[in-house]
C-alpha positions as CSV (number, residue, x, y, z in Angstrom):
1,X,-19.5,26.3,6.3
2,X,-16.2,27.6,5.0
3,X,-14.7,24.1,5.1
4,X,-17.7,22.7,3.3
5,X,-17.3,25.3,0.5
6,X,-13.6,24.6,0.2
7,X,-14.3,20.9,0.0
8,X,-16.9,21.5,-2.7
9,X,-14.5,23.6,-4.7
10,X,-11.8,21.0,-4.4
11,X,-14.2,18.3,-5.6
12,X,-15.4,20.4,-8.5
13,X,-11.8,21.0,-9.5
14,X,-11.0,17.3,-9.3
15,X,-14.1,16.4,-11.4
16,X,-13.1,19.0,-14.0
17,X,-9.6,17.6,-14.3
18,X,-10.8,14.1,-14.4
19,X,-13.4,14.9,-17.1
20,X,-10.8,16.4,-19.5
21,X,-9.5,14.5,-22.5
22,X,-6.0,13.2,-22.4
23,X,-3.0,14.2,-24.4
24,X,-1.4,10.9,-25.4
25,X,1.2,10.1,-28.1
26,X,-1.4,10.5,-30.8
27,X,-3.1,13.7,-29.6
28,X,-1.8,17.2,-29.8
29,X,-2.4,20.8,-28.9
30,X,-1.5,23.4,-31.4
31,X,-0.9,27.2,-31.9
32,X,0.2,29.4,-34.7
33,X,1.9,32.8,-34.7
34,X,3.4,35.2,-37.1
35,X,2.3,35.7,-40.7
36,X,2.9,34.1,-44.1
37,X,5.3,31.2,-44.6
38,X,7.6,32.4,-41.7
39,X,5.2,31.7,-38.9
40,X,5.7,29.4,-35.9
41,X,3.4,26.4,-36.0
42,X,3.6,24.6,-32.6
43,X,2.2,21.2,-31.6
44,X,2.5,19.4,-28.3
45,X,2.4,15.6,-28.0
46,X,3.3,12.8,-25.7
47,X,2.5,14.8,-22.5
48,X,2.4,13.0,-19.1
49,X,3.2,13.4,-15.4
50,X,4.4,10.4,-13.3
51,X,2.2,10.2,-10.3
52,X,3.9,12.3,-7.6
53,X,5.1,10.8,-4.3
54,X,5.8,14.1,-2.6
55,X,4.8,17.8,-3.0
56,X,6.8,18.0,-6.2
57,X,6.2,16.4,-9.6
58,X,7.8,16.2,-13.0
59,X,6.2,16.7,-16.4
60,X,7.3,15.4,-19.8
61,X,6.2,16.2,-23.4
62,X,7.4,17.0,-26.9
63,X,7.0,20.5,-28.5
64,X,7.3,20.5,-32.3
65,X,7.6,23.6,-34.4
66,X,6.7,22.9,-38.1
67,X,6.9,26.6,-39.0
68,X,9.6,28.7,-40.4
69,X,10.1,30.9,-37.4
70,X,11.7,29.9,-34.1
71,X,9.8,30.4,-30.9
72,X,10.6,30.3,-27.2
73,X,8.9,28.7,-24.2
74,X,9.0,31.5,-21.7
75,X,7.0,30.1,-18.8
76,X,4.6,27.4,-17.7
77,X,1.7,27.6,-15.3
78,X,-0.8,25.1,-13.7
79,X,-3.4,25.6,-11.1
80,X,-2.3,22.4,-9.4
81,X,1.1,23.8,-8.3
82,X,2.5,26.9,-6.6
83,X,5.0,27.2,-9.4
84,X,6.1,25.3,-12.5
85,X,9.7,25.7,-13.7
86,X,11.5,24.6,-16.8
87,X,14.7,22.6,-16.4
88,X,17.3,21.6,-18.9
89,X,19.9,18.9,-18.5
90,X,23.2,19.2,-20.2
91,X,26.4,17.4,-19.4
92,X,24.7,15.5,-16.6
93,X,23.7,18.5,-14.7
94,X,20.2,20.0,-14.3
95,X,19.5,23.7,-14.2
96,X,16.4,25.9,-14.2
97,X,16.1,28.1,-17.3
98,X,14.1,31.3,-17.8
99,X,13.3,30.3,-21.4
100,X,13.9,27.4,-23.8
101,X,14.2,27.9,-27.6
102,X,12.0,25.9,-29.9
103,X,13.8,26.0,-33.3
104,X,12.0,26.5,-36.6
105,X,11.4,23.1,-38.2
106,X,12.6,21.5,-35.0
107,X,11.4,20.1,-31.7
108,X,12.2,20.1,-28.0
109,X,11.8,16.9,-26.1
110,X,11.1,16.9,-22.3
111,X,12.2,13.4,-21.2
112,X,13.2,11.6,-18.0
113,X,16.8,12.3,-17.4
114,X,16.7,15.4,-19.7
115,X,14.7,18.5,-20.1
116,X,11.6,18.5,-17.9
117,X,8.9,20.6,-16.2
118,X,9.1,20.8,-12.4
119,X,5.9,21.3,-10.5
120,X,6.7,22.7,-7.0
121,X,4.4,23.1,-4.0
122,X,1.6,20.8,-5.3
123,X,-1.8,21.9,-3.9
124,X,-2.8,18.2,-4.1
125,X,-1.3,15.0,-5.4
126,X,-3.0,14.0,-8.6
127,X,-3.7,10.3,-9.0
128,X,-3.0,8.0,-11.9
129,X,-5.8,8.3,-14.5
130,X,-6.4,12.0,-13.8
131,X,-5.4,14.9,-16.1
132,X,-3.5,18.0,-15.1
133,X,-4.0,21.1,-17.1
134,X,-0.8,23.0,-18.0
135,X,-0.5,26.3,-19.8
136,X,2.7,26.7,-21.9
137,X,3.5,30.3,-22.6
138,X,5.5,31.1,-25.8
139,X,7.1,34.4,-26.9
140,X,5.5,34.3,-30.4
141,X,2.7,31.8,-30.2
142,X,1.1,32.9,-27.0
143,X,-0.4,30.2,-24.7
144,X,-0.9,26.6,-25.5
145,X,-3.0,24.6,-23.0
146,X,-2.2,20.9,-22.6
147,X,-3.9,18.2,-20.6
148,X,-1.2,16.1,-19.1
149,X,-2.4,12.6,-18.1
150,X,-1.1,11.3,-14.8
151,X,0.6,7.9,-15.2
152,X,2.1,5.4,-12.8
153,X,5.2,6.7,-11.0
154,X,7.3,4.0,-12.9
155,X,5.7,4.7,-16.4
156,X,8.1,4.3,-19.3
157,X,6.5,5.5,-22.5
158,X,7.1,3.7,-25.8
159,X,8.2,7.0,-27.3
160,X,11.4,6.9,-25.3
161,X,10.5,9.7,-22.9
């Protein structure tokens, strides 16, 4: 009985993820924080996850801040992974960071070979064509939820990341 309930819950979760809309290069999630002309205005675009081949996966996206106030990505969560960490790459070496600044009137690009999200201890391996829901937590703007489509493991987007 317990195995049946767990299987039903897993199937329901998979159907919910599959039924979500995708975040492609032309779609975005947005959040605003602050007041007046100095507020942070964030948008997220070009999100995707290459189909994982192990119990780890990477995630890529672009965060744009069209507002006059800087913000900071402080953490990332997803119900598909035990943990999601933010990594930056500088000078050819990768390191986990506790937070990543998003400058006013600027953007942060998470790209293959550069900044990226690392999904550790996957609870299941999402398949190409599914969507993974990711919550980006910002110091000023709060939480921005993004649906990250799962692409082929060798996917190379036209946007360069």
